[in-house]
N, C-alpha and C positions, 0 to 999 in steps of 0.2 A: 504494500500500500504506500503510495507516494505521499510526501508531506503535503498536508491539505490545510490551507489557511482560508478557504472559501467560507462564506457565511453558512449558517446552519448549526443546529445543536450537534453535540457529539453523536447522539443516537441517529440523527438524520444522515450524518456523514458516514457512519458505519453501515447503515442500511443501504446507502447509495454504493458504497464500496463492495458490499456483498452482491448487490444486483448487477453491478458492472463487471463482476468477476475479478476485482482486485483482491478480495478476500475469499479464497476458495475453501470448500469443505475440508476440514482437517487443519486449517491454519490456526496456530495458537494466537489467542487474544490476550496479549500482555499489557497490563495497565500502563506501566511506565513507558513502554515503546509507543503505544497508541496515544498517550497524552502528549508525548513529544511531537509526533507526527501531526496531531490535530491542533497543536498549539494551545492546549488547555491544561488545567491541573488534573491530578489523578481522580479527584472526587467525582466530577461529572462523567468521566470515563467509566468509573466503577458503577455508577448509576445506569449508564447506557448498557453496560454489559449485563447487568441484572435484568434489564428490559429485554435484551436480545435472548437471554435464557428463558424468560417468561414467555416470549413469543415463539419459542422452539427453534430459533435461529442459531443458538449457541448451546453447546452441551459440554459436560465434563469430559476432558480428554484422559488419555492413559497416564499423563503426568498431571501434576497439580495445576489447576486453572481450567479455563474454558477454551474450547476450539469452535470454529464454525461447524455447524451441524452437517451430518450426512443424512440423506433421506433413504430409509430402507423401503422395502416393498410395501409394508403395511402403511407407512406414512404416505407413500405414493398413492396407494389406493384411496386413502381418506382424502388426500388433497384433490385428486381428480374427480372424486364423487361430488365434493363441494363445488369445484370449478365448473363441472358440467351443469349443475343447477343454476349457478350464478350467471355463467356465460349465456345459457339459454334464456334466462329471464332478461338479461341485458339486451340481447338481440330482439326479444319481443318488445321491450320498451322502446328500443331504437326504432322499430317499425312504426310505433305509435307516436313518438315524440321527436324524432330526428328532424332537423330543419332541411329544406331542399339543398342548401349549401353543404350541409354535413353529408347528405346522401351522395351528392355529386362528387365530393372528395373521396368517399368510400369507393365509388365506381372507378375513379381515376387511379386510386391506389391498386386495386386488383387488376386493372388493365395494364398498368405499368409493370406489375410483378411478372407478367408473361415475358418480359424482356430480360429477366435475370435467371441465372442457373447456378450462381455461387451460393453454397449453403449458408455461409456466414452473413452475406448480404440479405438473403431471404429470411434468415432467423431474425435479423433486426427489423426488417419490413413487416414480418409477421407480428412481432411485438407491437409495432406502431399501429397496424391495422386493428388489432384487438383493442388497444387502448382507445382508438378513435370510436369504435363501435360502442364500447362501454361508456365513454363520455357522452355519446349521442343518446344514451338512455335518459340522460338528465335526471338521474337518481343518485344523489350524493352518497347515500349509504352503500349502494351497490358499487359505486366507483371506488370508495374507500376499501371495501371488502376485497375487491379484485386486485387493487393495488398491493394489498398485503399478501394475497396469494401469489402475485407475480414475483415478489421477492423470494418467497419460498421456492418457487419454480426455478429460480436462478441457482439453487443449490444442486440441481440435477446436472450431471456431467454431459458434455457434448450437446448435440442437437439432433432432433428427429430428421432434420433436413440433410443429415449426412447419409441417409438412406435414399437412394435415387428414386425409387418408386413413390416416396413420400412427397417429392417436389410437385409432381403433377396432381397427385391426389389432394394435397392441401390446397393447391390453387383452385381446383374444381369445387372443393368444399367452401372456400372463401367466396367464390363467385355465387354459389347457391345461397349463402347467408345474405350477401349484399343484394342479390336479386330479390329475395324475399322482403328485406327491409325496404327497398325501393318500391316494391309493390304494396307496401303497407299491410303485409300479411303477417301478423304477429304469430299465428300458429306455425306457419311454415318457417319463419325466422328462428323461432325457438327450437323447432325440431332439427333444422339444419345446423344450428350452433351446437346442440347437444351431440349430434352425430359426429361433428368435427372434433369435439373434445374426446369422445369415446375412441375415435380413430387415432388421435394423437396418443392417447393412453396406451392403446394396443401397440403402437410403434415404439413408444418409450419402453414398454416391458420387453420387447424384442431386443432393443439396444442394451438394456441392463443384463438380459440373459446372455447376450453375446460378449458382454464386457467391453463394448465399444465406447469410445469417447472422442 
């Protein structure tokens, strides 16, 4: 984790570092080291680490202290079960409440995705599309809940886009969601979003089983 003097609380900075991949699963979270890098005293860092532990983002390591959490199969199952429900509801609400401008941007995003085949680029674009659909639900509680889930998802190694078949499959699933939202069809939008998350979960299980990252 690079020295960080940007604005934000220690907790916000640590969450951002986990989501951005600067703090990978298994990384030791040392108070003194983090306090120096964040430019704060050890007390707010200690409080932030307690919060990370309470959120399930940090766990006790083999040595004394905390490390960034690993996600096991059971946690993965729970995470995707909740994600499926929330993403489905977000797509339904987007179909009902998204503005014409928001829908147009969704359509542009999925159309542009056809031009890419780099897994890392598509991974980032996938994240941005999901965030946009969720924001278009105009439900602050859903937005907050899915933002929290997104940080937990960043604990997973690699990307489902590393599997070639997933590139086209995910593209088609995204287009189905956006088409349903644009048609103001809440039932179809929710169904398409749920199917997309279930498909991603299946691919993720395959990745973990193969030990790919």
